[in-house]
C-alpha positions as CSV (number, residue, x, y, z in Angstrom):
1,M,267.4,248.9,75.3
2,M,264.4,251.2,74.2
3,K,266.6,254.3,74.2
4,Q,269.4,252.6,72.4
5,K,267.4,251.5,69.4
6,Q,265.7,254.7,69.3
7,L,269.2,256.6,69.1
8,L,270.2,254.2,66.3
9,S,266.8,254.9,64.5
10,F,267.9,258.4,64.5
11,L,271.7,258.4,63.9
12,I,271.4,255.4,61.1
13,P,269.4,257.6,58.8
14,L,271.6,260.8,59.9
15,L,274.7,259.0,59.0
16,L,273.5,257.7,55.6
17,G,271.9,261.2,54.6
18,W,275.8,262.7,55.6
19,M,277.4,260.4,53.7
20,A,275.2,260.6,50.7
21,C,275.8,264.3,50.5
22,Q,279.8,264.1,50.8
23,T,281.6,264.3,47.6
24,P,283.9,261.8,46.8
25,Q,287.6,262.5,46.7
26,A,289.2,261.9,43.4
27,A,292.0,259.6,42.9
28,P,294.9,260.8,42.4
29,P,296.3,261.4,39.0
30,A,298.2,258.4,37.8
31,A,301.7,258.5,36.6
32,P,302.1,258.5,33.0
33,D,303.2,255.3,31.6
34,L,306.9,255.0,30.4
35,Y,305.7,255.5,26.6
36,T,303.6,258.5,27.1
37,A,306.4,260.1,29.6
38,I,309.3,259.5,27.1
39,T,307.0,260.9,23.9
40,D,305.7,263.8,26.0
41,Q,306.0,267.0,23.6
42,Q,305.2,269.4,25.9
43,A,308.2,268.3,27.9
44,A,310.7,271.2,29.0
45,Y,314.4,271.5,28.9
46,D,315.9,269.9,32.0
47,S,319.3,271.2,32.3
48,V,320.5,268.6,35.2
49,F,319.4,265.5,32.5
50,A,321.1,267.5,30.2
51,Q,324.2,267.6,31.9
52,K,324.3,263.9,33.4
53,I,324.1,262.3,29.8
54,G,326.7,264.3,28.4
55,A,324.5,266.7,25.9
56,D,325.6,270.3,24.5
57,E,323.3,272.8,24.2
58,Y,321.5,271.3,21.1
59,G,321.2,267.9,23.0
60,M,323.9,266.4,20.8
61,K,327.2,264.8,21.6
62,P,330.1,263.1,19.5
63,Y,330.4,259.7,18.9
64,V,332.2,257.1,16.8
65,M,330.3,255.5,14.1
66,A,331.5,252.2,12.4
67,F,330.3,250.4,9.4
68,L,330.8,246.8,9.6
69,K,331.7,245.5,6.1
70,R,332.3,242.1,4.6
71,G,335.9,240.8,5.6
72,P,338.5,239.2,3.2
73,N,338.3,235.9,5.4
74,R,334.5,234.6,4.3
75,G,335.6,230.9,3.6
76,Q,334.8,229.7,7.1
77,D,332.9,226.7,7.2
78,S,329.3,226.6,8.7
79,V,329.9,225.6,12.0
80,T,333.0,228.2,12.5
81,A,330.8,230.9,10.8
82,A,328.4,230.1,13.0
83,Q,330.8,230.5,16.1
84,L,332.2,233.5,14.9
85,Q,328.5,235.2,14.9
86,K,327.8,234.1,18.2
87,A,331.3,235.3,19.8
88,H,330.4,238.5,17.4
89,L,327.2,238.9,19.4
90,D,328.6,238.1,22.8
91,N,331.2,240.7,22.2
92,I,328.7,243.4,21.3
93,G,326.8,242.7,24.2
94,R,330.0,243.1,26.4
95,L,330.4,246.7,24.9
96,A,327.0,247.4,25.5
97,E,327.1,246.6,29.0
98,M,330.5,248.4,29.5
99,G,328.4,251.4,28.1
100,K,330.8,252.1,25.1
101,L,328.3,250.7,22.6
102,V,325.0,252.6,22.2
103,V,323.8,251.2,19.0
104,A,324.5,248.0,17.0
105,G,322.6,246.3,14.3
106,P,322.5,244.4,11.0
107,F,321.3,245.8,7.6
108,M,318.8,244.0,6.4
109,D,319.8,243.3,2.8
110,T,322.8,241.3,1.2
111,G,325.1,244.1,0.3
112,A,328.5,244.4,1.4
113,V,327.9,246.8,4.6
114,R,326.6,244.4,6.7
115,G,325.9,246.5,10.1
116,I,326.5,249.7,12.3
117,Y,327.9,250.4,15.3
118,I,327.7,253.7,17.1
119,F,330.6,253.9,20.0
120,D,330.0,256.5,23.0
121,V,333.8,257.4,23.2
122,R,335.6,260.2,22.1
123,S,337.8,259.4,19.3
124,V,338.3,256.9,16.6
125,E,341.0,255.2,18.1
126,E,339.3,254.2,20.9
127,A,336.7,253.1,18.8
128,R,339.5,251.1,16.9
129,E,340.6,249.4,20.0
130,L,337.4,248.2,20.9
131,T,336.4,246.8,17.5
132,A,339.7,244.9,17.8
133,T,338.2,243.0,20.4
134,D,335.5,241.8,18.1
135,P,336.5,238.0,17.1
136,A,334.7,238.4,13.7
137,I,337.1,241.4,12.8
138,Q,340.1,239.2,14.4
139,A,339.0,236.3,11.8
140,G,338.9,238.9,8.9
141,R,334.9,238.1,8.7
142,L,334.5,241.4,9.1
143,V,336.1,244.9,8.6
144,M,335.4,248.4,10.3
145,E,335.1,251.8,8.9
146,L,335.1,254.3,11.4
147,H,333.9,257.8,11.6
148,P,333.4,260.6,14.1
149,W,329.7,261.1,14.1
150,Y,327.1,264.0,16.1
151,G,324.2,262.7,17.5
152,S,321.2,263.1,20.2
153,A,323.0,262.6,23.0
154,A,319.9,260.5,24.2
155,L,321.6,257.5,22.7
156,P,322.7,256.0,25.6
157,L,319.3,255.5,27.2
158,L,318.5,253.1,24.3
159,L,319.8,250.0,26.1
160,P,317.8,250.1,29.1
161,L,314.8,251.1,27.3
162,H,315.6,248.1,25.0
163,K,316.0,245.8,27.9
164,R,312.3,246.4,29.0
165,L,311.5,245.4,25.0
166,E,313.5,242.4,24.7
167,K,312.0,239.2,25.3
168,T,314.9,236.7,24.1
169,D,318.7,237.9,24.1
170,I,319.4,237.8,20.5
171,S,322.9,236.4,21.4
172,Q,321.0,233.3,22.5
């Protein structure tokens, strides 16, 4: 028993001294948050990523831009107009989920141009077919003006990013 106490009285200070001399290991660096990762100005060109999203050498690709304008048939009663707006928003969601619509939104003034779409399609004809599925277009409440457009190939990444920000679904 006495030898054990002597051994412990020798080993404990030795162990404590050894522990005090040890250099603490640095924690592994934390992964950057999503915003920091996306906005990193030092990020290098990534050919695999560029090819995956269809970017050309400039990081761009063709789209079709649509201007939604007031249509000739705006005389619906408030209930019908609200139903058409809900169906219009549902259609936007459907097109976005299909990957065909990468940007959609209203203008915040009261002008004749009510909003825009940017379609991730190769032709104005394909965009025209997609706009024909919109109940507000079908009812004549809106009309579409379509134009070929060249923009950042990163636009299709907006919907998944938007889902991280959307607390409430606008169509609800």
